[in-house]
Backbone bond lengths (Angstrom), bond angles and torsions (degrees), N, CA, C in turn:
res aa  C-N    CA-C-N  psi(-1)  N-CA   C-N-CA  omega(-1)  CA-C   N-CA-C  phi
1 M - - - 1.494 - - 1.633 107.69 -
2 L 1.281 116.06 139.17 1.488 120.77 179.34 1.486 108.00 -75.77
3 R 1.340 119.07 146.16 1.411 124.33 172.95 1.526 108.03 -118.99
4 D 1.377 115.71 152.93 1.442 116.16 -179.15 1.486 109.04 -93.00
5 D 1.294 115.70 165.29 1.478 122.13 -174.14 1.533 108.59 -101.89
6 T 1.307 121.79 29.35 1.362 120.16 -173.25 1.531 112.52 -97.83
7 G 1.311 111.02 -2.09 1.533 116.61 -177.56 1.434 112.89 88.91
8 G 1.335 120.70 -11.67 1.409 120.35 -179.03 1.492 117.34 -82.88
9 G 1.438 117.56 -11.67 1.424 121.94 174.13 1.612 111.35 79.54
10 G 1.362 115.74 10.27 1.501 117.70 -179.14 1.513 110.92 -85.42
11 R 1.285 112.63 157.72 1.456 120.76 170.86 1.449 115.23 -70.36
12 R 1.366 117.58 137.44 1.477 116.42 168.82 1.470 108.69 -69.79
13 P 1.274 117.39 157.10 1.412 121.81 178.21 1.547 110.31 -69.11
14 S 1.278 114.67 134.04 1.592 117.40 176.13 1.530 111.19 -55.52
15 R 1.320 115.31 149.59 1.508 119.34 -176.95 1.520 107.12 -113.30
16 N 1.273 119.45 152.26 1.409 126.58 166.14 1.474 116.53 -84.87
17 V 1.240 113.96 178.05 1.529 117.37 -175.40 1.558 108.43 -72.15
18 L 1.180 124.63 -13.52 1.425 125.25 172.44 1.552 121.07 -99.27
19 G 1.406 105.37 11.07 1.573 118.07 174.52 1.512 116.54 85.56
20 G 1.344 116.53 0.87 1.518 121.54 179.43 1.395 109.55 -94.97
21 P 1.405 113.61 -178.49 1.409 117.78 179.88 1.544 111.46 -68.69
22 L 1.324 117.32 142.45 1.497 118.02 -178.36 1.519 110.99 -73.14
23 A 1.333 118.20 127.51 1.443 128.04 177.86 1.413 109.82 -84.94
24 S 1.351 115.63 161.31 1.366 120.50 175.97 1.570 113.89 -68.65
25 C 1.312 120.44 149.67 1.468 122.13 179.95 1.518 110.08 -94.94
26 S 1.313 110.69 -57.00 1.576 115.99 -174.18 1.513 111.11 -166.29
27 D 1.305 114.80 134.90 1.515 123.17 173.92 1.614 107.11 -106.49
28 D 1.289 115.53 -12.15 1.557 119.43 176.94 1.473 111.73 -148.05
29 P 1.414 113.95 92.69 1.420 125.62 14.15 1.617 108.14 -87.66
30 L 1.258 113.70 150.09 1.496 118.99 179.39 1.451 109.73 -67.82
31 T 1.423 110.26 121.61 1.419 112.81 -172.80 1.541 110.72 -124.33
32 G 1.263 120.40 -174.89 1.475 126.50 175.89 1.540 110.52 104.33
33 F 1.330 115.15 153.33 1.451 118.42 178.29 1.535 113.26 -55.40
34 F 1.348 115.04 -32.52 1.497 125.24 -178.14 1.421 111.27 -98.93
35 R 1.437 120.39 5.26 1.393 127.98 -177.32 1.594 114.20 40.97
36 N 1.322 107.60 49.18 1.447 120.84 178.67 1.498 108.32 -115.12
37 G 1.268 124.12 6.57 1.487 122.90 -176.94 1.407 117.97 93.21
38 C 1.380 116.72 -15.14 1.419 122.01 -176.92 1.469 118.09 -113.26
39 C 1.339 119.95 152.04 1.434 123.56 -175.33 1.610 104.78 -86.87
40 D 1.288 120.15 42.52 1.457 122.41 178.90 1.472 108.39 -76.10
41 T 1.342 116.12 163.14 1.475 116.55 -174.84 1.488 105.78 -146.21
42 A 1.221 115.20 170.88 1.568 127.62 176.49 1.548 111.30 -158.64
43 A 1.294 115.89 170.63 1.460 118.33 179.23 1.502 114.89 -47.61
44 E 1.300 115.32 -41.77 1.470 120.60 -179.88 1.451 119.18 -63.24
45 D 1.446 114.35 -18.14 1.492 120.94 178.96 1.506 110.85 -80.41
46 L 1.389 117.86 78.21 1.481 121.11 -175.24 1.507 111.88 -60.40
47 G 1.339 118.42 -25.32 1.427 120.48 -172.43 1.512 110.30 -89.57
48 S 1.409 121.69 -13.21 1.366 125.52 -179.28 1.531 110.98 61.90
49 H 1.364 114.79 64.55 1.456 120.67 179.36 1.549 113.08 -76.44
50 T 1.345 110.61 69.11 1.528 114.98 -167.94 1.518 118.10 -119.99
51 V 1.396 114.81 -0.15 1.476 112.32 178.19 1.491 107.91 -108.08
52 C 1.430 114.33 124.12 1.401 121.56 177.81 1.569 107.52 -81.18
53 V 1.293 117.36 115.66 1.545 121.26 -175.23 1.505 106.23 -114.48
54 V 1.283 109.01 159.66 1.611 118.99 170.49 1.607 100.21 -111.23
55 A 1.269 115.94 105.68 1.484 124.68 -176.58 1.484 108.20 -55.17
56 S 1.308 116.71 141.83 1.516 125.70 165.40 1.508 113.16 -125.43
57 E 1.264 116.67 157.38 1.516 120.11 174.63 1.589 108.60 -49.55
58 A 1.273 117.64 -50.38 1.399 117.11 -176.52 1.444 118.38 -60.95
59 F 1.432 112.03 -36.61 1.565 116.04 174.44 1.468 109.24 -72.08
60 L 1.215 127.78 -38.23 1.478 132.04 -174.74 1.538 102.10 -66.85
61 A 1.283 122.88 -47.74 1.570 121.44 178.41 1.485 105.43 -65.17
62 F 1.193 128.68 -46.07 1.391 127.21 175.84 1.442 115.03 -51.36
63 S 1.428 116.53 -50.34 1.340 121.48 -176.98 1.656 111.28 -65.75
64 K 1.247 117.19 -37.37 1.540 123.23 173.49 1.497 107.64 -59.00
65 A 1.295 117.67 -51.62 1.408 119.69 -177.18 1.519 116.94 -63.30
66 A 1.346 111.32 -24.92 1.451 124.00 175.03 1.484 115.24 -82.75
67 G 1.341 117.33 -1.55 1.462 123.04 178.42 1.554 117.09 99.17
68 N 1.317 117.42 10.62 1.400 119.16 -177.24 1.520 108.10 -134.75
69 D 1.293 117.14 90.00 1.461 122.14 -176.78 1.459 109.24 -87.79
70 L 1.365 109.28 104.17 1.527 119.79 -173.81 1.600 105.66 -90.20
71 A 1.244 120.95 -17.72 1.465 124.49 -176.41 1.477 118.95 -79.70
72 T 1.313 112.86 -26.01 1.421 111.91 -176.27 1.606 114.88 -89.84
73 P 1.311 114.54 124.37 1.563 115.77 -177.04 1.474 111.40 -62.01
74 L 1.315 112.72 142.85 1.446 123.90 169.84 1.542 112.45 -124.02
75 P 1.390 112.40 78.66 1.503 117.07 -175.49 1.504 114.92 -53.07
76 E 1.340 114.96 -32.24 1.505 115.23 -178.71 1.476 113.36 -67.09
77 Y 1.234 116.05 -14.60 1.620 122.86 177.30 1.497 110.60 -111.94
78 G 1.293 119.80 9.23 1.330 124.31 -179.51 1.522 117.47 65.10
79 F 1.374 111.01 29.86 1.453 119.26 -167.79 1.656 105.84 -109.23
80 P 1.285 121.80 105.39 1.336 123.75 -174.56 1.634 115.26 -74.28
81 G 1.305 114.72 -8.59 1.467 119.25 -175.15 1.438 109.66 84.81
82 V 1.383 118.79 145.86 1.440 127.27 -179.28 1.542 109.50 -94.78
83 R 1.405 116.84 134.33 1.378 122.99 -173.66 1.478 107.10 -114.34
84 P 1.312 120.77 149.51 1.479 116.48 165.51 1.387 119.99 -40.11
85 G 1.314 125.23 133.44 1.403 125.84 -174.18 1.481 118.36 92.50
86 D 1.367 113.13 -23.37 1.459 116.73 178.89 1.470 109.39 -67.83
87 R 1.377 120.73 151.87 1.309 123.61 164.81 1.570 113.96 -93.30
88 W 1.350 117.77 144.70 1.432 115.98 -167.18 1.737 102.22 -150.96
89 C 1.345 114.03 140.72 1.444 117.07 172.45 1.536 107.41 -90.24
90 L 1.379 108.93 108.60 1.523 128.05 -176.46 1.482 111.98 -91.31
91 C 1.300 118.95 142.63 1.375 121.50 166.84 1.386 116.99 -60.22
92 A 1.270 120.80 124.38 1.600 125.30 -172.92 1.541 108.19 -60.00
93 P 1.269 121.12 -38.47 1.469 118.11 174.44 1.523 114.39 -54.97
94 R 1.457 109.96 -45.99 1.488 112.44 179.67 1.409 115.46 -67.34
95 W 1.318 121.22 -34.49 1.437 123.45 174.57 1.527 110.52 -61.47
96 A 1.363 117.34 -42.52 1.456 119.40 176.49 1.615 108.93 -63.15
97 E 1.289 115.04 -38.83 1.505 117.56 175.49 1.483 112.62 -57.62
98 A 1.412 114.56 -46.60 1.438 117.03 -174.85 1.537 109.72 -69.91
99 L 1.297 119.11 -32.38 1.425 129.16 173.96 1.524 109.17 -52.90
100 A 1.285 117.07 -54.63 1.436 125.07 -179.51 1.522 110.76 -61.74
101 A 1.404 117.53 -30.27 1.482 120.27 -178.28 1.459 113.11 -90.94
102 G 1.362 116.44 2.60 1.477 122.47 -173.55 1.449 116.88 68.90
103 A 1.252 119.17 30.41 1.519 126.85 -178.34 1.586 116.06 -127.04
104 A 1.371 112.72 11.42 1.424 119.74 178.75 1.530 114.79 -55.48
105 P 1.400 119.40 127.24 1.360 123.13 179.05 1.542 110.68 -78.71
106 R 1.384 115.15 161.04 1.445 116.08 177.40 1.538 111.94 -65.62
107 V 1.345 118.66 159.52 1.492 125.68 -168.90 1.451 110.38 -122.01
108 V 1.318 122.37 142.85 1.433 124.98 170.12 1.510 103.92 -106.90
109 L 1.310 111.16 103.39 1.480 117.49 -176.87 1.545 113.71 -60.41
110 M 1.320 120.08 -45.17 1.409 121.08 -177.34 1.501 115.54 -60.57
111 A 1.327 112.74 -20.82 1.584 122.85 173.50 1.426 116.80 -100.89
112 T 1.328 121.10 -1.80 1.426 124.46 -178.05 1.517 109.81 -93.12
113 H 1.349 118.84 119.02 1.508 121.55 -167.66 1.570 107.02 -73.09
114 E 1.287 116.16 148.38 1.410 123.51 178.43 1.496 119.07 -53.53
115 G 1.321 112.00 -26.63 1.455 124.16 174.90 1.549 115.16 -56.01
116 A 1.374 113.45 -26.48 1.486 122.08 178.38 1.627 109.86 -58.35
117 L 1.356 114.81 -31.33 1.352 116.33 -173.37 1.583 113.59 -71.39
118 E 1.272 117.21 -0.17 1.434 122.11 171.28 1.484 110.32 -78.19
119 H 1.341 114.07 -20.71 1.519 115.39 -178.67 1.574 112.19 -120.23
120 C 1.401 118.59 -16.34 1.393 122.89 -170.94 1.491 109.46 -129.26
121 R 1.259 117.01 148.86 1.526 120.79 179.58 1.613 103.13 -89.39
122 L 1.387 114.15 138.31 1.364 116.88 -177.96 1.547 111.56 -63.72
123 E 1.282 114.07 -37.81 1.556 116.27 169.73 1.387 119.44 -45.76
124 D 1.373 115.31 -45.75 1.413 121.97 178.06 1.503 113.66 -67.61
125 L 1.358 114.86 -42.06 1.555 118.03 173.60 1.486 110.40 -58.93
126 K 1.335 117.60 -47.65 1.473 120.73 -175.59 1.610 110.78 -62.94
127 R 1.265 116.22 -32.74 1.552 117.46 175.83 1.471 113.81 -67.13
128 H 1.297 116.93 -21.37 1.357 122.80 -176.87 1.563 112.45 -111.02
129 A 1.389 117.97 14.36 1.454 125.97 -171.61 1.582 108.92 -78.92
130 V 1.301 114.91 140.21 1.484 117.49 171.29 1.575 109.58 -98.93
131 D 1.374 118.50 -3.59 1.369 117.56 -170.72 1.678 107.57 -125.77
132 L 1.230 114.25 36.10 1.474 121.47 168.31 1.528 110.79 -111.10
133 S 1.304 112.14 137.17 1.509 112.66 -175.70 1.640 105.64 -98.47
């Protein structure tokens, strides 16, 4: 986690891949490594849940075939399942894998943590962006 240099010991705000403040990804379903709606990350987030995606049927099918069924609800864990159109904080390496397979979902850049750039190229994320004009 980044610290500020103001002497107050507070965290600096998380940044998105465009260098601005990290926006919320989704509160319904509640997403993020910390389940706070943001694709924020920390050292303990080994999967790098940093890419805010808009799920599609094609991506959900790809993810299930790759061993990560995001669509099936798991009520015992409070997980409602991800449906097409839902926003979700996806692991950056999984997004890169989906890109290589031609199944990458759309991306919300303002809500994608800069840590995603350790696994994904900004140019690729921008090509799949929903929030660039």
